[in-house]
C-alpha beads as a LAMMPS data file, in Angstrom:
LAMMPS data file: protein, C-alpha beads

213 atoms
212 bonds

1 atom types
1 bond types

-500.0 500.0 xlo xhi
-500.0 500.0 ylo yhi
-500.0 500.0 zlo zhi

Masses

1 110.0

Atoms # bond

1 1 1 -115.919 98.229 283.063
2 1 1 -114.022 96.658 280.187
3 1 1 -117.235 96.114 278.231
4 1 1 -118.422 99.690 278.721
5 1 1 -115.035 100.994 277.617
6 1 1 -115.297 99.052 274.368
7 1 1 -117.412 101.083 271.883
8 1 1 -118.833 98.040 270.094
9 1 1 -119.858 96.215 273.267
10 1 1 -121.178 99.408 274.863
11 1 1 -123.349 99.989 271.796
12 1 1 -124.877 96.513 272.170
13 1 1 -125.589 97.103 275.853
14 1 1 -127.140 100.466 275.061
15 1 1 -129.384 98.906 272.403
16 1 1 -130.624 96.296 274.883
17 1 1 -131.322 98.987 277.467
18 1 1 -133.324 100.982 274.951
19 1 1 -135.339 97.904 273.972
20 1 1 -135.982 96.871 277.586
21 1 1 -136.298 100.098 279.596
22 1 1 -135.615 100.106 283.329
23 1 1 -138.687 100.697 285.497
24 1 1 -137.316 104.026 286.761
25 1 1 -137.147 106.880 284.291
26 1 1 -133.925 108.833 283.870
27 1 1 -135.309 111.878 285.677
28 1 1 -136.016 109.652 288.711
29 1 1 -132.403 108.460 289.060
30 1 1 -130.428 110.620 291.492
31 1 1 -126.691 110.389 292.215
32 1 1 -125.924 112.043 295.594
33 1 1 -122.187 111.436 295.838
34 1 1 -120.006 111.350 292.738
35 1 1 -116.320 112.165 292.428
36 1 1 -117.024 114.832 289.821
37 1 1 -118.433 117.910 291.624
38 1 1 -120.108 119.042 288.400
39 1 1 -122.282 115.934 288.298
40 1 1 -122.619 115.028 291.982
41 1 1 -126.007 115.691 293.568
42 1 1 -127.914 115.617 290.295
43 1 1 -130.471 113.509 288.463
44 1 1 -129.282 111.484 285.484
45 1 1 -131.023 113.789 283.012
46 1 1 -129.188 116.750 284.555
47 1 1 -125.881 114.881 284.433
48 1 1 -126.524 114.080 280.774
49 1 1 -126.935 117.807 280.098
50 1 1 -123.679 118.600 281.914
51 1 1 -121.762 115.924 280.007
52 1 1 -123.584 116.722 276.759
53 1 1 -124.493 113.074 276.288
54 1 1 -127.721 111.138 276.167
55 1 1 -128.762 109.576 279.523
56 1 1 -127.516 106.046 278.803
57 1 1 -124.090 107.242 277.669
58 1 1 -123.971 109.509 280.720
59 1 1 -124.747 106.492 282.909
60 1 1 -121.907 104.555 281.300
61 1 1 -119.565 107.475 282.013
62 1 1 -120.620 107.510 285.665
63 1 1 -119.978 103.784 286.037
64 1 1 -116.533 104.069 284.456
65 1 1 -115.527 107.219 286.359
66 1 1 -116.670 105.758 289.686
67 1 1 -114.834 102.487 289.186
68 1 1 -118.027 100.494 288.884
69 1 1 -119.409 101.486 292.286
70 1 1 -121.796 104.344 292.977
71 1 1 -124.971 104.992 294.925
72 1 1 -128.095 105.767 292.934
73 1 1 -131.334 106.839 294.595
74 1 1 -134.530 106.067 292.699
75 1 1 -137.569 108.255 293.269
76 1 1 -140.143 105.635 292.306
77 1 1 -142.312 105.433 295.423
78 1 1 -145.760 106.982 295.257
79 1 1 -147.105 109.008 298.153
80 1 1 -150.604 107.544 298.063
81 1 1 -149.166 104.028 298.321
82 1 1 -147.294 105.086 301.461
83 1 1 -150.376 106.735 302.944
84 1 1 -152.511 103.693 302.188
85 1 1 -149.996 101.413 303.915
86 1 1 -149.769 103.684 306.959
87 1 1 -153.551 103.705 307.339
88 1 1 -153.550 99.919 307.646
89 1 1 -153.603 99.186 311.413
90 1 1 -151.113 96.316 311.250
91 1 1 -148.498 98.050 309.093
92 1 1 -145.102 98.921 310.555
93 1 1 -142.380 101.417 309.661
94 1 1 -138.798 100.435 308.907
95 1 1 -135.768 101.442 306.895
96 1 1 -133.343 99.539 304.675
97 1 1 -130.573 101.529 306.282
98 1 1 -127.190 100.007 307.088
99 1 1 -124.547 100.900 309.646
100 1 1 -121.537 102.972 308.638
101 1 1 -118.316 103.560 310.599
102 1 1 -117.860 106.799 312.494
103 1 1 -116.273 109.439 310.329
104 1 1 -117.577 107.991 307.082
105 1 1 -119.857 110.283 305.106
106 1 1 -123.447 109.154 304.923
107 1 1 -124.638 108.629 301.373
108 1 1 -128.376 108.612 302.033
109 1 1 -130.559 110.650 304.426
110 1 1 -132.281 107.485 305.639
111 1 1 -129.257 106.886 307.901
112 1 1 -130.595 109.445 310.362
113 1 1 -133.772 111.002 308.938
114 1 1 -136.194 108.147 308.256
115 1 1 -138.122 108.052 311.515
116 1 1 -138.105 111.814 312.244
117 1 1 -139.401 112.308 308.681
118 1 1 -142.320 109.922 309.236
119 1 1 -143.342 111.715 312.426
120 1 1 -142.884 115.192 310.979
121 1 1 -144.723 114.537 307.710
122 1 1 -147.428 111.968 308.366
123 1 1 -148.223 112.712 312.010
124 1 1 -147.661 116.392 312.694
125 1 1 -148.242 117.871 309.241
126 1 1 -150.732 115.529 307.584
127 1 1 -152.279 114.017 310.731
128 1 1 -152.641 110.745 308.848
129 1 1 -152.079 108.682 311.995
130 1 1 -151.692 109.636 315.642
131 1 1 -148.313 109.954 317.346
132 1 1 -148.902 106.876 319.556
133 1 1 -149.859 104.868 316.451
134 1 1 -146.732 105.925 314.578
135 1 1 -144.440 105.223 317.526
136 1 1 -146.033 101.796 317.917
137 1 1 -145.456 101.050 314.215
138 1 1 -141.788 101.928 314.712
139 1 1 -141.251 100.024 317.946
140 1 1 -143.607 97.597 319.677
141 1 1 -145.406 96.251 316.616
142 1 1 -142.144 95.775 314.757
143 1 1 -140.563 93.895 317.675
144 1 1 -143.639 91.679 317.919
145 1 1 -143.689 90.848 314.194
146 1 1 -140.015 89.882 314.168
147 1 1 -140.206 88.014 317.452
148 1 1 -137.722 90.222 319.293
149 1 1 -138.302 89.752 323.029
150 1 1 -138.039 92.458 325.698
151 1 1 -137.850 95.293 323.149
152 1 1 -140.155 97.912 321.697
153 1 1 -142.023 98.944 324.832
154 1 1 -141.250 101.024 327.900
155 1 1 -142.012 98.311 330.384
156 1 1 -140.471 96.830 333.513
157 1 1 -138.049 94.075 332.599
158 1 1 -137.569 95.339 329.046
159 1 1 -134.330 96.780 327.683
160 1 1 -134.340 100.576 327.936
161 1 1 -134.239 101.648 324.281
162 1 1 -135.697 105.157 324.383
163 1 1 -135.758 108.226 322.148
164 1 1 -136.513 111.535 323.865
165 1 1 -137.735 114.175 321.433
166 1 1 -139.706 117.406 321.264
167 1 1 -142.710 116.659 319.073
168 1 1 -143.296 120.291 318.087
169 1 1 -139.635 120.858 317.185
170 1 1 -139.059 117.566 315.375
171 1 1 -137.548 118.260 311.957
172 1 1 -136.016 115.606 309.731
173 1 1 -133.993 118.150 307.700
174 1 1 -133.920 115.454 305.022
175 1 1 -131.942 116.538 301.977
176 1 1 -130.680 114.115 299.338
177 1 1 -128.050 116.629 298.291
178 1 1 -126.844 116.859 301.897
179 1 1 -127.258 113.290 303.196
180 1 1 -125.253 114.080 306.343
181 1 1 -127.856 116.580 307.558
182 1 1 -129.044 115.681 311.054
183 1 1 -132.602 115.880 312.356
184 1 1 -133.447 118.379 315.068
185 1 1 -135.737 118.041 318.049
186 1 1 -134.129 114.853 319.382
187 1 1 -132.453 115.450 322.734
188 1 1 -131.381 111.916 323.671
189 1 1 -131.226 108.371 322.349
190 1 1 -130.832 105.727 325.027
191 1 1 -129.706 102.242 323.995
192 1 1 -129.850 99.427 326.545
193 1 1 -130.117 102.033 329.284
194 1 1 -127.049 104.003 328.168
195 1 1 -127.108 107.423 326.481
196 1 1 -125.778 106.896 322.954
197 1 1 -126.804 110.220 321.377
198 1 1 -127.240 113.588 323.046
199 1 1 -127.998 117.059 321.693
200 1 1 -127.051 116.307 318.116
201 1 1 -123.945 114.214 318.686
202 1 1 -123.172 110.541 319.245
203 1 1 -121.504 109.819 322.561
204 1 1 -118.390 107.685 322.950
205 1 1 -120.402 104.836 324.455
206 1 1 -121.210 101.753 322.415
207 1 1 -124.056 100.023 324.236
208 1 1 -125.625 98.453 321.139
209 1 1 -125.649 94.731 320.546
210 1 1 -126.602 92.407 317.728
211 1 1 -130.015 90.894 318.399
212 1 1 -131.665 87.890 316.821
213 1 1 -135.367 87.027 316.745

Bonds

1 1 1 2
2 1 2 3
3 1 3 4
4 1 4 5
5 1 5 6
6 1 6 7
7 1 7 8
8 1 8 9
9 1 9 10
10 1 10 11
11 1 11 12
12 1 12 13
13 1 13 14
14 1 14 15
15 1 15 16
16 1 16 17
17 1 17 18
18 1 18 19
19 1 19 20
20 1 20 21
21 1 21 22
22 1 22 23
23 1 23 24
24 1 24 25
25 1 25 26
26 1 26 27
27 1 27 28
28 1 28 29
29 1 29 30
30 1 30 31
31 1 31 32
32 1 32 33
33 1 33 34
34 1 34 35
35 1 35 36
36 1 36 37
37 1 37 38
38 1 38 39
39 1 39 40
40 1 40 41
41 1 41 42
42 1 42 43
43 1 43 44
44 1 44 45
45 1 45 46
46 1 46 47
47 1 47 48
48 1 48 49
49 1 49 50
50 1 50 51
51 1 51 52
52 1 52 53
53 1 53 54
54 1 54 55
55 1 55 56
56 1 56 57
57 1 57 58
58 1 58 59
59 1 59 60
60 1 60 61
61 1 61 62
62 1 62 63
63 1 63 64
64 1 64 65
65 1 65 66
66 1 66 67
67 1 67 68
68 1 68 69
69 1 69 70
70 1 70 71
71 1 71 72
72 1 72 73
73 1 73 74
74 1 74 75
75 1 75 76
76 1 76 77
77 1 77 78
78 1 78 79
79 1 79 80
80 1 80 81
81 1 81 82
82 1 82 83
83 1 83 84
84 1 84 85
85 1 85 86
86 1 86 87
87 1 87 88
88 1 88 89
89 1 89 90
90 1 90 91
91 1 91 92
92 1 92 93
93 1 93 94
94 1 94 95
95 1 95 96
96 1 96 97
97 1 97 98
98 1 98 99
99 1 99 100
100 1 100 101
101 1 101 102
102 1 102 103
103 1 103 104
104 1 104 105
105 1 105 106
106 1 106 107
107 1 107 108
108 1 108 109
109 1 109 110
110 1 110 111
111 1 111 112
112 1 112 113
113 1 113 114
114 1 114 115
115 1 115 116
116 1 116 117
117 1 117 118
118 1 118 119
119 1 119 120
120 1 120 121
121 1 121 122
122 1 122 123
123 1 123 124
124 1 124 125
125 1 125 126
126 1 126 127
127 1 127 128
128 1 128 129
129 1 129 130
130 1 130 131
131 1 131 132
132 1 132 133
133 1 133 134
134 1 134 135
135 1 135 136
136 1 136 137
137 1 137 138
138 1 138 139
139 1 139 140
140 1 140 141
141 1 141 142
142 1 142 143
143 1 143 144
144 1 144 145
145 1 145 146
146 1 146 147
147 1 147 148
148 1 148 149
149 1 149 150
150 1 150 151
151 1 151 152
152 1 152 153
153 1 153 154
154 1 154 155
155 1 155 156
156 1 156 157
157 1 157 158
158 1 158 159
159 1 159 160
160 1 160 161
161 1 161 162
162 1 162 163
163 1 163 164
164 1 164 165
165 1 165 166
166 1 166 167
167 1 167 168
168 1 168 169
169 1 169 170
170 1 170 171
171 1 171 172
172 1 172 173
173 1 173 174
174 1 174 175
175 1 175 176
176 1 176 177
177 1 177 178
178 1 178 179
179 1 179 180
180 1 180 181
181 1 181 182
182 1 182 183
183 1 183 184
184 1 184 185
185 1 185 186
186 1 186 187
187 1 187 188
188 1 188 189
189 1 189 190
190 1 190 191
191 1 191 192
192 1 192 193
193 1 193 194
194 1 194 195
195 1 195 196
196 1 196 197
197 1 197 198
198 1 198 199
199 1 199 200
200 1 200 201
201 1 201 202
202 1 202 203
203 1 203 204
204 1 204 205
205 1 205 206
206 1 206 207
207 1 207 208
208 1 208 209
209 1 209 210
210 1 210 211
211 1 211 212
212 1 212 213
């Protein structure tokens, strides 16, 4: 923060960034939640236009204005890479999501949209893999790879972790500008045999537990 606020030091940092470009281009860097409503929900190139600065100077302004902490989403994944991975029989589907307290605004659609999105896009729309294959990649195969016992299958003696959804109505509603948007088509989520989510809302129950492989 102090270095970026010092013109001489900031100029040196900028020069190094120009000489050693980041792997993501400026039009692939998206900032979903910024304090400034004029720049929030925009790509860095758009923010630079709003602030009438070049992208690096705009990035410095964001860092300073946000107190050194801000979420940036990078659109650097390529669809064909994802499709190729999904076609591989032993691949599994996961998310680098993290838990947030109730009442806190989600800052990324992956909090609730990751798995509905995979089913909606790659199963129903593109028919890249079958529904049973996709569900297995999200559940049983993942549990097996990580050595998590009694999970991932609907089977006697296993913990009842179940998602009840309408395949034809499944919509992720994923929107990076509205990361709190909820998916539709999911009627219930059952965790350890207890209903934890029903008709679009979390229940007051807390049946989850920390598990270790």
